[in-house]
DOBALUM-992308 format. One record per residue: x, y, z of N, C-alpha, C in turn. Coordinates in nm, 2 decimals. Last residue first. Example, Ala and Ser with C-alpha at 12.3 -4.5 7.8 and 13.67 -1.06 7.14 Angstrom:
// DOBALUM-992308
[atom [1.28, -0.22, 0.71], [1.37, -0.11, 0.71], [1.29, 0.00, 0.79]] [atom [1.32, -0.57, 0.78], [1.23, -0.45, 0.78], [1.32, -0.33, 0.78]] 
END
This chain:
// DOBALUM-992308
[atom [2.06, -1.40, -0.93], [1.96, -1.43, -1.04], [1.82, -1.41, -0.99]] [atom [2.27, -1.15, -0.80], [2.18, -1.26, -0.77], [2.08, -1.28, -0.89]] [atom [2.60, -1.04, -0.76], [2.49, -1.05, -0.84], [2.40, -1.17, -0.80]] [atom [2.80, -0.81, -0.56], [2.76, -0.94, -0.60], [2.63, -0.93, -0.69]] [atom [2.91, -0.54, -0.57], [2.97, -0.65, -0.49], [2.93, -0.79, -0.54]] [atom [2.79, -0.32, -0.68], [2.91, -0.37, -0.75], [2.97, -0.49, -0.68]] [atom [2.48, -0.23, -0.71], [2.55, -0.32, -0.62], [2.67, -0.38, -0.70]] [atom [2.24, 0.04, -0.73], [2.36, -0.03, -0.77], [2.42, -0.12, -0.67]] [atom [1.88, 0.00, -0.74], [2.00, 0.05, -0.67], [2.13, -0.02, -0.72]] [atom [1.61, 0.06, -0.92], [1.72, -0.03, -0.91], [1.84, 0.04, -0.85]] [atom [1.27, 0.10, -0.87], [1.40, 0.17, -0.85], [1.51, 0.07, -0.83]] [atom [0.95, 0.10, -1.03], [1.07, 0.03, -0.98], [1.19, 0.12, -0.97]] [atom [0.60, 0.14, -0.97], [0.73, 0.20, -1.01], [0.84, 0.11, -0.95]] [atom [0.39, -0.04, -0.91], [0.37, 0.06, -1.01], [0.50, 0.12, -1.06]] [atom [0.40, -0.40, -0.89], [0.44, -0.27, -0.84], [0.43, -0.17, -0.95]] [atom [0.36, -0.66, -0.99], [0.29, -0.62, -0.87], [0.35, -0.49, -0.81]] [atom [0.65, -0.82, -1.15], [0.52, -0.75, -1.15], [0.48, -0.71, -1.01]] [atom [0.89, -0.93, -1.20], [0.78, -1.02, -1.17], [0.65, -0.95, -1.14]] [atom [1.18, -0.77, -1.06], [1.10, -0.83, -1.17], [0.99, -0.92, -1.12]] [atom [1.31, -0.70, -0.82], [1.21, -0.61, -0.88], [1.12, -0.68, -0.98]] [atom [1.51, -0.86, -0.74], [1.43, -0.80, -0.64], [1.30, -0.74, -0.69]] [atom [1.64, -0.91, -0.98], [1.55, -1.01, -0.93], [1.48, -0.97, -0.80]] [atom [1.80, -0.69, -1.00], [1.68, -0.69, -1.08], [1.59, -0.80, -1.04]] [atom [1.90, -0.57, -0.68], [1.91, -0.67, -0.78], [1.79, -0.66, -0.87]] [atom [1.85, -0.38, -0.49], [1.98, -0.37, -0.55], [2.00, -0.48, -0.65]] [atom [1.52, -0.22, -0.49], [1.62, -0.32, -0.45], [1.74, -0.30, -0.53]] [atom [1.18, -0.12, -0.45], [1.32, -0.08, -0.46], [1.41, -0.19, -0.42]] [atom [0.87, -0.01, -0.57], [0.95, -0.12, -0.53], [1.10, -0.09, -0.55]] [atom [0.58, 0.18, -0.51], [0.72, 0.18, -0.54], [0.79, 0.06, -0.48]] [atom [0.32, 0.12, -0.47], [0.35, 0.23, -0.55], [0.49, 0.24, -0.59]] [atom [0.11, -0.14, -0.44], [0.25, -0.11, -0.42], [0.29, 0.00, -0.52]] [atom [-0.19, -0.13, -0.27], [-0.13, -0.10, -0.40], [0.02, -0.06, -0.38]] [atom [-0.35, -0.37, -0.06], [-0.25, -0.26, -0.08], [-0.23, -0.24, -0.23]] [atom [-0.50, -0.58, 0.01], [-0.57, -0.46, -0.02], [-0.48, -0.34, -0.05]] [atom [-0.38, -0.82, 0.02], [-0.43, -0.77, 0.15], [-0.50, -0.63, 0.13]] [atom [-0.29, -0.86, -0.23], [-0.41, -0.93, -0.20], [-0.46, -0.89, -0.06]] [atom [-0.05, -0.72, -0.22], [-0.16, -0.66, -0.29], [-0.29, -0.73, -0.26]] [atom [0.10, -0.91, -0.07], [0.07, -0.78, -0.02], [-0.05, -0.71, -0.09]] [atom [0.11, -1.12, -0.25], [0.04, -1.14, -0.13], [0.01, -1.01, -0.06]] [atom [0.27, -1.01, -0.45], [0.13, -1.04, -0.48], [0.05, -1.06, -0.35]] [atom [0.51, -1.00, -0.32], [0.44, -0.87, -0.35], [0.29, -0.90, -0.39]] [atom [0.55, -1.27, -0.30], [0.54, -1.20, -0.18], [0.47, -1.06, -0.21]] [atom [0.58, -1.34, -0.57], [0.46, -1.39, -0.50], [0.44, -1.32, -0.36]] [atom [0.83, -1.20, -0.61], [0.71, -1.16, -0.68], [0.58, -1.22, -0.61]] [atom [1.01, -1.34, -0.44], [0.97, -1.20, -0.41], [0.85, -1.16, -0.49]] [atom [1.04, -1.61, -0.53], [0.99, -1.58, -0.39], [0.94, -1.44, -0.38]] [atom [1.12, -1.58, -0.79], [1.02, -1.69, -0.76], [0.97, -1.67, -0.62]] [atom [1.32, -1.40, -0.79], [1.19, -1.36, -0.84], [1.08, -1.46, -0.80]] [atom [1.55, -1.53, -0.71], [1.47, -1.45, -0.61], [1.34, -1.40, -0.66]] [atom [1.55, -1.86, -0.84], [1.57, -1.71, -0.86], [1.49, -1.64, -0.75]] [atom [1.52, -2.11, -0.74], [1.62, -2.09, -0.84], [1.65, -1.94, -0.86]] [atom [1.48, -2.15, -0.39], [1.43, -2.09, -0.51], [1.54, -2.08, -0.61]] [atom [1.37, -2.35, -0.11], [1.48, -2.30, -0.20], [1.42, -2.25, -0.33]] [atom [1.25, -2.38, 0.22], [1.22, -2.36, 0.08], [1.35, -2.31, 0.01]] [atom [1.27, -2.41, 0.50], [1.28, -2.53, 0.41], [1.27, -2.51, 0.26]] [atom [1.07, -2.13, 0.57], [1.16, -2.24, 0.62], [1.15, -2.36, 0.53]] [atom [1.06, -1.87, 0.33], [0.99, -1.97, 0.41], [1.09, -2.08, 0.45]] [atom [1.25, -1.58, 0.35], [1.24, -1.70, 0.28], [1.17, -1.80, 0.37]] [atom [1.05, -1.31, 0.48], [1.17, -1.38, 0.47], [1.15, -1.51, 0.39]] [atom [0.90, -1.00, 0.51], [0.89, -1.13, 0.44], [1.03, -1.19, 0.43]] [atom [0.75, -0.79, 0.72], [0.88, -0.83, 0.68], [0.87, -0.98, 0.63]] [atom [0.54, -0.49, 0.74], [0.56, -0.63, 0.71], [0.70, -0.67, 0.67]] [atom [0.56, -0.23, 0.82], [0.43, -0.30, 0.83], [0.44, -0.45, 0.80]] [atom [0.82, -0.05, 1.01], [0.76, -0.12, 0.89], [0.63, -0.19, 0.92]] [atom [1.08, 0.17, 1.07], [0.95, 0.12, 1.11], [0.89, 0.06, 0.99]] [atom [1.43, 0.21, 1.13], [1.32, 0.18, 1.05], [1.19, 0.14, 1.13]] [atom [1.67, 0.25, 1.28], [1.57, 0.36, 1.27], [1.45, 0.34, 1.18]] [atom [1.84, 0.06, 1.34], [1.88, 0.15, 1.23], [1.78, 0.26, 1.21]] [atom [1.71, -0.08, 1.53], [1.82, 0.00, 1.58], [1.87, 0.10, 1.47]] [atom [1.52, -0.21, 1.36], [1.48, -0.11, 1.46], [1.59, -0.02, 1.51]] [atom [1.69, -0.37, 1.20], [1.60, -0.26, 1.14], [1.56, -0.16, 1.24]] [atom [1.80, -0.53, 1.40], [1.89, -0.45, 1.32], [1.81, -0.33, 1.25]] [atom [1.58, -0.67, 1.48], [1.65, -0.59, 1.58], [1.74, -0.49, 1.50]] [atom [1.51, -0.80, 1.25], [1.41, -0.71, 1.31], [1.49, -0.62, 1.41]] [atom [1.74, -0.96, 1.22], [1.70, -0.87, 1.11], [1.61, -0.76, 1.17]] [atom [1.74, -1.13, 1.44], [1.86, -1.04, 1.42], [1.82, -0.93, 1.32]] [atom [1.50, -1.26, 1.40], [1.52, -1.18, 1.52], [1.63, -1.08, 1.50]] [atom [1.54, -1.39, 1.15], [1.43, -1.29, 1.17], [1.46, -1.20, 1.29]] [atom [1.70, -1.59, 1.08], [1.76, -1.46, 1.09], [1.66, -1.35, 1.12]] [atom [1.56, -1.81, 1.03], [1.63, -1.81, 1.16], [1.70, -1.68, 1.18]] [atom [1.47, -1.78, 0.77], [1.38, -1.75, 0.88], [1.45, -1.74, 1.01]] [atom [1.72, -1.62, 0.56], [1.65, -1.73, 0.61], [1.57, -1.70, 0.74]] [atom [1.67, -1.35, 0.32], [1.73, -1.41, 0.44], [1.65, -1.53, 0.49]] [atom [1.57, -1.21, 0.11], [1.61, -1.34, 0.09], [1.68, -1.41, 0.21]] [atom [1.29, -1.00, 0.19], [1.44, -1.03, 0.20], [1.46, -1.18, 0.17]] [atom [1.10, -0.73, 0.18], [1.10, -0.86, 0.13], [1.25, -0.90, 0.11]] [atom [0.93, -0.50, 0.38], [1.06, -0.55, 0.34], [1.04, -0.69, 0.29]] [atom [0.70, -0.23, 0.35], [0.72, -0.37, 0.36], [0.87, -0.40, 0.31]] [atom [0.51, 0.04, 0.47], [0.64, -0.01, 0.42], [0.66, -0.16, 0.45]] [atom [0.24, 0.26, 0.37], [0.29, 0.14, 0.44], [0.43, 0.10, 0.38]] [atom [0.21, 0.61, 0.41], [0.23, 0.50, 0.32], [0.30, 0.38, 0.39]] [atom [0.17, 0.86, 0.52], [0.07, 0.75, 0.55], [0.08, 0.64, 0.45]] [atom [0.37, 1.04, 0.50], [0.26, 1.05, 0.40], [0.17, 0.93, 0.40]] [atom [0.55, 0.94, 0.68], [0.49, 1.08, 0.70], [0.37, 1.10, 0.61]] [atom [0.63, 0.71, 0.55], [0.55, 0.70, 0.66], [0.48, 0.84, 0.70]] [atom [0.79, 0.83, 0.34], [0.67, 0.75, 0.31], [0.58, 0.74, 0.43]] [atom [0.99, 0.95, 0.49], [0.91, 1.03, 0.40], [0.78, 0.96, 0.37]] [atom [1.12, 0.73, 0.59], [1.05, 0.82, 0.68], [0.95, 0.91, 0.61]] [atom [1.21, 0.62, 0.35], [1.12, 0.54, 0.43], [1.05, 0.63, 0.53]] [atom [1.39, 0.82, 0.27], [1.28, 0.79, 0.19], [1.17, 0.71, 0.27]] [atom [1.58, 0.80, 0.48], [1.50, 0.93, 0.46], [1.38, 0.90, 0.38]] [atom [1.68, 0.55, 0.43], [1.60, 0.57, 0.55], [1.52, 0.70, 0.54]] [atom [1.80, 0.61, 0.19], [1.70, 0.51, 0.19], [1.61, 0.52, 0.31]] [atom [2.00, 0.79, 0.26], [1.90, 0.83, 0.17], [1.78, 0.74, 0.17]] [atom [2.16, 0.63, 0.45], [2.09, 0.75, 0.49], [1.97, 0.79, 0.39]] [atom [2.13, 0.29, 0.50], [2.18, 0.39, 0.39], [2.10, 0.51, 0.42]] [atom [2.19, 0.18, 0.83], [2.10, 0.22, 0.72], [2.17, 0.31, 0.62]] [atom [2.43, -0.08, 0.89], [2.39, 0.06, 0.91], [2.29, 0.09, 0.80]] [atom [2.43, -0.40, 1.05], [2.43, -0.32, 0.93], [2.38, -0.18, 0.96]] [atom [2.45, -0.58, 1.25], [2.52, -0.46, 1.27], [2.52, -0.37, 1.15]] [atom [2.37, -0.85, 1.30], [2.27, -0.74, 1.31], [2.34, -0.60, 1.33]] [atom [2.50, -1.09, 1.28], [2.55, -0.99, 1.38], [2.45, -0.88, 1.40]] [atom [2.37, -1.22, 1.07], [2.34, -1.26, 1.21], [2.39, -1.17, 1.32]] [atom [2.49, -1.10, 0.86], [2.35, -1.07, 0.88], [2.32, -1.11, 1.03]] [atom [2.75, -1.23, 0.87], [2.73, -1.08, 0.89], [2.59, -1.04, 0.92]] [atom [2.67, -1.49, 0.82], [2.74, -1.46, 0.95], [2.73, -1.31, 0.97]] [atom [2.58, -1.45, 0.55], [2.49, -1.50, 0.66], [2.54, -1.47, 0.80]] [atom [2.81, -1.37, 0.42], [2.71, -1.28, 0.43], [2.61, -1.32, 0.54]] [atom [3.14, -1.41, 0.52], [3.02, -1.49, 0.49], [2.90, -1.40, 0.52]] [atom [3.40, -1.23, 0.40], [3.29, -1.23, 0.50], [3.17, -1.31, 0.45]] [atom [3.75, -1.31, 0.35], [3.62, -1.27, 0.31], [3.52, -1.27, 0.42]] [atom [3.88, -1.02, 0.54], [3.79, -1.09, 0.45], [3.83, -1.23, 0.42]] [atom [4.03, -0.88, 0.72], [4.09, -0.92, 0.60], [4.00, -0.98, 0.50]] [atom [3.83, -0.78, 0.91], [3.97, -0.72, 0.89], [4.03, -0.75, 0.76]] [atom [3.60, -0.92, 0.92], [3.59, -0.78, 0.88], [3.73, -0.71, 0.86]] [atom [3.51, -1.22, 0.85], [3.63, -1.16, 0.89], [3.63, -1.01, 0.84]] [atom [3.28, -1.44, 0.92], [3.28, -1.30, 0.86], [3.40, -1.23, 0.92]] [atom [3.32, -1.79, 0.83], [3.29, -1.68, 0.92], [3.30, -1.54, 0.85]] [atom [3.16, -2.02, 0.59], [3.27, -1.97, 0.68], [3.22, -1.85, 0.77]] [atom [2.97, -1.92, 0.30], [3.04, -2.02, 0.39], [3.14, -1.95, 0.47]] [atom [2.88, -1.74, 0.12], [2.78, -1.79, 0.21], [2.84, -1.90, 0.30]] [atom [2.93, -1.47, -0.07], [3.00, -1.57, 0.00], [2.91, -1.61, 0.12]] [atom [2.75, -1.41, -0.38], [2.77, -1.39, -0.24], [2.85, -1.50, -0.18]] [atom [2.95, -1.40, -0.69], [2.83, -1.44, -0.61], [2.86, -1.41, -0.46]] [atom [3.16, -1.35, -0.85], [3.07, -1.23, -0.81], [2.95, -1.28, -0.74]] [atom [3.31, -1.58, -0.85], [3.22, -1.56, -0.96], [3.12, -1.44, -0.93]] [atom [3.49, -1.59, -0.65], [3.36, -1.66, -0.62], [3.26, -1.64, -0.73]] [atom [3.68, -1.42, -0.72], [3.71, -1.56, -0.72], [3.59, -1.65, -0.71]] [atom [3.54, -1.18, -0.66], [3.58, -1.21, -0.80], [3.61, -1.36, -0.81]] [atom [3.53, -1.20, -0.38], [3.41, -1.20, -0.46], [3.44, -1.24, -0.61]] [atom [3.81, -1.18, -0.33], [3.73, -1.30, -0.28], [3.60, -1.31, -0.36]] [atom [3.88, -0.93, -0.42], [3.92, -1.05, -0.50], [3.85, -1.17, -0.46]] [atom [3.78, -0.77, -0.20], [3.71, -0.77, -0.33], [3.75, -0.89, -0.42]] [atom [3.77, -0.81, 0.12], [3.85, -0.86, 0.01], [3.77, -0.87, -0.11]] [atom [3.74, -0.53, 0.33], [3.68, -0.65, 0.28], [3.76, -0.68, 0.15]] [atom [3.83, -0.29, 0.45], [3.92, -0.41, 0.45], [3.86, -0.53, 0.39]] [atom [3.51, -0.17, 0.48], [3.65, -0.14, 0.50], [3.72, -0.27, 0.52]] [atom [3.28, -0.27, 0.23], [3.31, -0.26, 0.37], [3.46, -0.25, 0.39]] [atom [3.22, -0.06, -0.05], [3.28, -0.18, 0.00], [3.31, -0.17, 0.15]] [atom [2.90, 0.09, -0.07], [3.04, 0.10, -0.05], [3.10, -0.03, -0.01]] [atom [2.62, 0.22, -0.22], [2.69, 0.10, -0.20], [2.84, 0.13, -0.19]] [atom [2.55, 0.49, -0.19], [2.45, 0.38, -0.17], [2.52, 0.25, -0.14]] [atom [2.76, 0.65, -0.25], [2.73, 0.63, -0.11], [2.62, 0.53, -0.08]] [atom [2.63, 0.76, -0.55], [2.74, 0.75, -0.46], [2.70, 0.74, -0.32]] [atom [2.36, 0.77, -0.64], [2.43, 0.65, -0.66], [2.56, 0.64, -0.57]] [atom [2.11, 0.93, -0.43], [2.24, 0.94, -0.51], [2.31, 0.80, -0.52]] [atom [1.82, 0.98, -0.42], [1.88, 0.85, -0.39], [2.01, 0.85, -0.48]] [atom [1.63, 1.25, -0.27], [1.73, 1.20, -0.37], [1.79, 1.07, -0.33]] [atom [1.28, 1.23, -0.22], [1.41, 1.25, -0.17], [1.52, 1.18, -0.25]] [atom [1.08, 1.35, -0.49], [1.12, 1.24, -0.40], [1.26, 1.27, -0.35]] [atom [0.99, 1.53, -0.67], [1.02, 1.58, -0.54], [1.06, 1.47, -0.44]] [atom [0.89, 1.48, -0.93], [1.04, 1.49, -0.91], [1.08, 1.54, -0.77]] [atom [0.63, 1.42, -0.96], [0.67, 1.56, -0.97], [0.82, 1.59, -0.95]] [atom [0.62, 1.15, -0.93], [0.60, 1.20, -1.06], [0.64, 1.35, -1.07]] [atom [0.68, 1.13, -0.65], [0.77, 1.07, -0.75], [0.75, 1.14, -0.89]] [atom [0.46, 1.27, -0.55], [0.59, 1.32, -0.53], [0.69, 1.26, -0.62]] [atom [0.25, 1.10, -0.63], [0.25, 1.23, -0.68], [0.39, 1.29, -0.66]] [atom [0.32, 0.88, -0.47], [0.32, 0.87, -0.62], [0.33, 1.00, -0.68]] [atom [0.27, 0.98, -0.22], [0.40, 0.95, -0.25], [0.42, 0.93, -0.41]] [atom [-0.01, 1.01, -0.20], [0.07, 1.13, -0.21], [0.22, 1.10, -0.25]] [atom [-0.13, 0.73, -0.41], [-0.09, 0.79, -0.29], [-0.02, 0.92, -0.31]] [atom [-0.41, 0.68, -0.63], [-0.26, 0.70, -0.61], [-0.23, 0.77, -0.48]] [atom [-0.67, 0.65, -0.67], [-0.62, 0.60, -0.55], [-0.47, 0.60, -0.54]] [atom [-0.73, 0.75, -0.92], [-0.79, 0.81, -0.81], [-0.73, 0.77, -0.68]] [atom [-0.60, 0.57, -1.10], [-0.57, 0.71, -1.10], [-0.62, 0.78, -0.97]] [atom [-0.73, 0.33, -1.04], [-0.59, 0.34, -1.02], [-0.55, 0.49, -1.01]] [atom [-1.06, 0.38, -0.89], [-0.97, 0.36, -1.00], [-0.82, 0.38, -0.96]] [atom [-1.12, 0.23, -0.56], [-1.14, 0.33, -0.66], [-1.04, 0.30, -0.78]] [atom [-1.25, -0.08, -0.44], [-1.15, 0.02, -0.45], [-1.16, 0.11, -0.57]] [atom [-1.42, -0.29, -0.45], [-1.47, -0.16, -0.40], [-1.37, -0.05, -0.40]] [atom [-1.28, -0.50, -0.53], [-1.39, -0.46, -0.62], [-1.45, -0.33, -0.57]] [atom [-1.10, -0.55, -0.32], [-1.05, -0.50, -0.45], [-1.16, -0.44, -0.53]] [atom [-1.19, -0.42, 0.00], [-1.20, -0.52, -0.10], [-1.17, -0.46, -0.24]] [atom [-0.96, -0.26, 0.21], [-1.07, -0.24, 0.13], [-1.08, -0.35, 0.02]] [atom [-0.79, -0.24, 0.45], [-0.82, -0.36, 0.38], [-0.95, -0.35, 0.30]] [atom [-0.54, -0.03, 0.56], [-0.68, -0.03, 0.50], [-0.69, -0.16, 0.42]] [atom [-0.36, -0.08, 0.86], [-0.37, -0.09, 0.71], [-0.52, -0.08, 0.67]] [atom [-0.31, 0.16, 1.11], [-0.35, 0.03, 1.07], [-0.38, 0.03, 0.92]] [atom [-0.24, 0.42, 1.20], [-0.13, 0.33, 1.15], [-0.18, 0.19, 1.11]] [atom [-0.43, 0.60, 1.27], [-0.37, 0.52, 1.38], [-0.27, 0.42, 1.33]] [atom [-0.52, 0.70, 1.02], [-0.44, 0.78, 1.11], [-0.37, 0.71, 1.22]] [atom [-0.45, 0.44, 0.77], [-0.54, 0.53, 0.84], [-0.45, 0.60, 0.95]] [atom [-0.21, 0.43, 0.50], [-0.25, 0.39, 0.63], [-0.35, 0.49, 0.69]] [atom [-0.22, 0.31, 0.17], [-0.23, 0.43, 0.25], [-0.28, 0.39, 0.39]] [atom [0.01, 0.12, -0.04], [-0.12, 0.16, 0.02], [-0.11, 0.29, 0.10]] [atom [0.36, 0.09, 0.00], [0.24, 0.04, -0.05], [0.12, 0.10, 0.03]] [atom [0.68, 0.02, -0.09], [0.60, 0.13, -0.03], [0.46, 0.11, -0.09]] [atom [0.91, -0.23, -0.02], [0.79, -0.20, -0.08], [0.72, -0.08, -0.01]] [atom [1.24, -0.33, -0.09], [1.15, -0.24, 0.00], [1.03, -0.21, -0.08]] [atom [1.43, -0.61, -0.07], [1.34, -0.54, -0.15], [1.24, -0.46, -0.07]] [atom [1.71, -0.49, 0.12], [1.61, -0.59, 0.09], [1.52, -0.53, -0.01]] [atom [1.98, -0.39, 0.33], [1.92, -0.41, 0.20], [1.82, -0.52, 0.19]] [atom [2.16, -0.18, 0.53], [2.05, -0.27, 0.53], [1.99, -0.27, 0.39]] [atom [2.50, -0.15, 0.40], [2.38, -0.10, 0.46], [2.27, -0.20, 0.45]] [atom [2.72, -0.28, 0.31], [2.73, -0.14, 0.35], [2.61, -0.08, 0.41]] [atom [2.65, -0.55, 0.28], [2.78, -0.52, 0.33], [2.79, -0.37, 0.38]] [atom [2.44, -0.70, 0.19], [2.42, -0.61, 0.30], [2.55, -0.56, 0.36]] 
END
């Protein structure tokens, strides 16, 4: 989250007029073709708001790229976050709640809500970061229907082991995930989404 708010973002289902989710039993839902949302049609027609690679990920000003290289391109999770000389502990940065929204991603989220599509965030952040994360999302301009964080006391060998079951839980509430977006393949792999969008991240890699 060095340059903008990042998490696996799910665009799912269709919201009634008052913004509450539709919880239609699976056996009563219409065929996949018939229940595609307006957002899916926009994707297929090529009218989805652009997500340009440039500007999606930028190194934070003055952050030490060599520190990431020395760390095997893994995230730095120890120490403080020094924004002047680096390195920056990503957890310390997240606790600050100062991430800015990636403009094109926020535009996409607003487009989704305008078309009555629910938005979910699935993040590898720890539960003690929930308040800072929710505050940061609100201040950045996001509205959402669900925020999934790592359960307290749990550790996973891969983000897939947490994020795929979280997507499954969303579908079990009656939603169809029409688009899943993240900056790691482990944000996306594991099923339970119709379309996947992988954003670039030259800073770190997560299994």
